[in-house]
Short mmCIF file of the C-alpha atoms (twelve columns), coordinates in Angstrom:
data_MODEL
# 
_entry.id   MODEL 
# 
loop_
_atom_site.group_PDB 
_atom_site.id 
_atom_site.type_symbol 
_atom_site.label_atom_id 
_atom_site.label_alt_id 
_atom_site.label_comp_id 
_atom_site.label_asym_id 
_atom_site.label_seq_id 
_atom_site.Cartn_x 
_atom_site.Cartn_y 
_atom_site.Cartn_z 
_atom_site.pdbx_PDB_model_num 
ATOM 1   C CA . MET A 1   37.858 -36.229 6.231  1 
ATOM 2   C CA . SER A 2   41.139 -34.856 5.294  1 
ATOM 3   C CA . LYS A 3   42.774 -35.850 2.012  1 
ATOM 4   C CA . PHE A 4   45.653 -38.426 2.380  1 
ATOM 5   C CA . TYR A 5   48.809 -36.704 0.878  1 
ATOM 6   C CA . GLU A 6   52.061 -38.263 -0.605 1 
ATOM 7   C CA . SER A 7   53.891 -36.926 2.328  1 
ATOM 8   C CA . ASP A 8   51.657 -38.806 4.650  1 
ATOM 9   C CA . GLU A 9   52.092 -41.953 2.618  1 
ATOM 10  C CA . ASN A 10  55.929 -41.361 2.780  1 
ATOM 11  C CA . ASN A 11  55.604 -40.826 6.604  1 
ATOM 12  C CA . MET A 12  53.535 -44.204 6.819  1 
ATOM 13  C CA . LYS A 13  56.381 -46.066 4.837  1 
ATOM 14  C CA . VAL A 14  58.936 -44.868 7.520  1 
ATOM 15  C CA . LEU A 15  56.516 -45.846 10.259 1 
ATOM 16  C CA . LEU A 16  55.898 -49.500 8.674  1 
ATOM 17  C CA . LYS A 17  59.740 -50.074 8.537  1 
ATOM 18  C CA . GLU A 18  60.212 -48.857 12.101 1 
ATOM 19  C CA . SER A 19  57.560 -50.989 13.351 1 
ATOM 20  C CA . ASP A 20  58.774 -53.976 11.173 1 
ATOM 21  C CA . PHE A 21  62.227 -53.553 12.579 1 
ATOM 22  C CA . ALA A 22  61.033 -53.374 16.088 1 
ATOM 23  C CA . PHE A 23  58.961 -56.435 15.581 1 
ATOM 24  C CA . SER A 24  61.900 -58.313 14.021 1 
ATOM 25  C CA . ILE A 25  64.049 -57.464 17.157 1 
ATOM 26  C CA . LEU A 26  61.270 -58.671 19.420 1 
ATOM 27  C CA . MET A 27  61.119 -61.979 17.686 1 
ATOM 28  C CA . ASP A 28  64.792 -62.304 17.411 1 
ATOM 29  C CA . THR A 29  65.092 -61.821 21.309 1 
ATOM 30  C CA . GLY A 30  62.486 -64.390 22.197 1 
ATOM 31  C CA . GLY A 31  59.372 -62.264 21.923 1 
ATOM 32  C CA . THR A 32  56.011 -63.531 22.470 1 
ATOM 33  C CA . ALA A 33  54.833 -66.106 19.826 1 
ATOM 34  C CA . ASN A 34  51.250 -65.235 20.224 1 
ATOM 35  C CA . SER A 35  51.670 -61.960 18.547 1 
ATOM 36  C CA . ASP A 36  51.919 -61.056 14.909 1 
ATOM 37  C CA . PHE A 37  53.220 -57.998 13.049 1 
ATOM 38  C CA . ALA A 38  49.712 -56.408 13.037 1 
ATOM 39  C CA . GLU A 39  48.926 -57.009 16.646 1 
ATOM 40  C CA . TYR A 40  52.363 -55.698 17.678 1 
ATOM 41  C CA . THR A 41  52.117 -52.522 15.401 1 
ATOM 42  C CA . SER A 42  48.659 -51.771 16.477 1 
ATOM 43  C CA . ASP A 43  49.527 -52.026 20.177 1 
ATOM 44  C CA . ASN A 44  52.762 -50.046 20.060 1 
ATOM 45  C CA . PHE A 45  52.389 -47.652 17.050 1 
ATOM 46  C CA . ILE A 46  48.683 -46.801 17.172 1 
ATOM 47  C CA . ARG A 47  49.209 -43.119 18.139 1 
ATOM 48  C CA . SER A 48  51.607 -42.645 15.237 1 
ATOM 49  C CA . PHE A 49  49.353 -44.266 12.666 1 
ATOM 50  C CA . ARG A 50  46.247 -42.094 13.987 1 
ATOM 51  C CA . HIS A 51  48.311 -38.996 13.515 1 
ATOM 52  C CA . ILE A 52  49.544 -40.025 9.985  1 
ATOM 53  C CA . MET A 53  46.262 -41.286 8.878  1 
ATOM 54  C CA . GLN A 54  44.439 -38.247 10.358 1 
ATOM 55  C CA . LYS A 55  42.054 -40.640 12.225 1 
ATOM 56  C CA . PRO A 56  42.040 -39.819 15.875 1 
ATOM 57  C CA . ASP A 57  39.280 -42.505 16.361 1 
ATOM 58  C CA . LEU A 58  41.189 -45.328 14.665 1 
ATOM 59  C CA . SER A 59  40.939 -48.335 16.966 1 
ATOM 60  C CA . ARG A 60  43.768 -51.011 17.387 1 
ATOM 61  C CA . ALA A 61  41.587 -53.629 16.092 1 
ATOM 62  C CA . GLN A 62  40.837 -51.422 12.980 1 
ATOM 63  C CA . LEU A 63  44.559 -50.709 12.402 1 
ATOM 64  C CA . ALA A 64  45.455 -54.537 12.803 1 
ATOM 65  C CA . SER A 65  42.732 -55.533 10.381 1 
ATOM 66  C CA . MET A 66  43.910 -53.042 7.862  1 
ATOM 67  C CA . LEU A 67  47.573 -54.326 8.235  1 
ATOM 68  C CA . ARG A 68  46.490 -57.917 7.924  1 
ATOM 69  C CA . ALA A 69  44.416 -57.124 4.891  1 
ATOM 70  C CA . ALA A 70  47.470 -55.319 3.312  1 
ATOM 71  C CA . GLU A 71  49.747 -58.234 4.128  1 
ATOM 72  C CA . ARG A 72  47.399 -60.899 2.546  1 
ATOM 73  C CA . ARG A 73  47.431 -58.750 -0.426 1 
ATOM 74  C CA . LYS A 74  51.195 -58.905 -0.531 1 
ATOM 75  C CA . LYS A 75  51.791 -62.655 -1.078 1 
ATOM 76  C CA . ARG A 76  55.433 -62.490 0.067  1 
ATOM 77  C CA . ARG A 77  57.461 -59.817 1.887  1 
ATOM 78  C CA . ASP A 78  60.456 -61.857 2.659  1 
ATOM 79  C CA . ASN A 79  63.545 -59.922 1.006  1 
ATOM 80  C CA . ASP A 80  61.175 -57.491 -0.518 1 
ATOM 81  C CA . GLU A 81  62.491 -53.953 -0.416 1 
ATOM 82  C CA . ASN A 82  59.210 -52.721 -1.672 1 
ATOM 83  C CA . TRP A 83  57.125 -54.199 1.132  1 
ATOM 84  C CA . ALA A 84  56.514 -50.813 3.153  1 
ATOM 85  C CA . ASP A 85  55.985 -49.046 -0.185 1 
ATOM 86  C CA . PHE A 86  53.146 -51.645 -1.060 1 
ATOM 87  C CA . MET A 87  51.684 -51.683 2.455  1 
ATOM 88  C CA . SER A 88  51.544 -47.854 2.795  1 
ATOM 89  C CA . HIS A 89  49.966 -47.627 -0.504 1 
ATOM 90  C CA . ILE A 90  47.304 -50.133 0.157  1 
ATOM 91  C CA . ILE A 91  46.412 -48.438 3.680  1 
ATOM 92  C CA . ALA A 92  46.585 -45.029 2.123  1 
ATOM 93  C CA . HIS A 93  44.122 -46.085 -0.712 1 
ATOM 94  C CA . GLY A 94  41.784 -47.466 2.021  1 
ATOM 95  C CA . VAL A 95  41.916 -44.295 3.942  1 
ATOM 96  C CA . THR A 96  41.272 -42.083 0.831  1 
ATOM 97  C CA . ASN A 97  38.263 -44.308 -0.059 1 
ATOM 98  C CA . ASN A 98  37.093 -43.610 3.369  1 
ATOM 99  C CA . ASN A 99  35.801 -47.186 3.925  1 
ATOM 100 C CA . SER A 100 33.593 -47.021 6.745  1 
ATOM 101 C CA . ASP A 101 34.431 -50.308 8.333  1 
ATOM 102 C CA . HIS A 102 38.161 -49.825 7.589  1 
ATOM 103 C CA . ARG A 103 38.542 -53.157 5.765  1 
ATOM 104 C CA . LEU A 104 40.535 -53.545 2.739  1 
ATOM 105 C CA . HIS A 105 39.505 -55.868 -0.036 1 
# 
């Protein structure tokens, strides 16, 4: 497995911010109530995450699970400018540890 570099983590921060912004627009314009951020992001940004994480076999379900686990670790993200920093660090740490089941604890 390739090493996850700081530049990859920075790229992930940007991707998380972009996907969060897109999800916010979707919700503000009456988007589906049956979708959460993790599901939306894993459905719409999977290719970008596969590339940044250097995991071409990463499934949508695995990405959604990683995002939800990271979100649970971050108690509150409203008005938190460091949300993407925290999320990318948690996800990168999971990738670096090469967890075979892709779950973050």
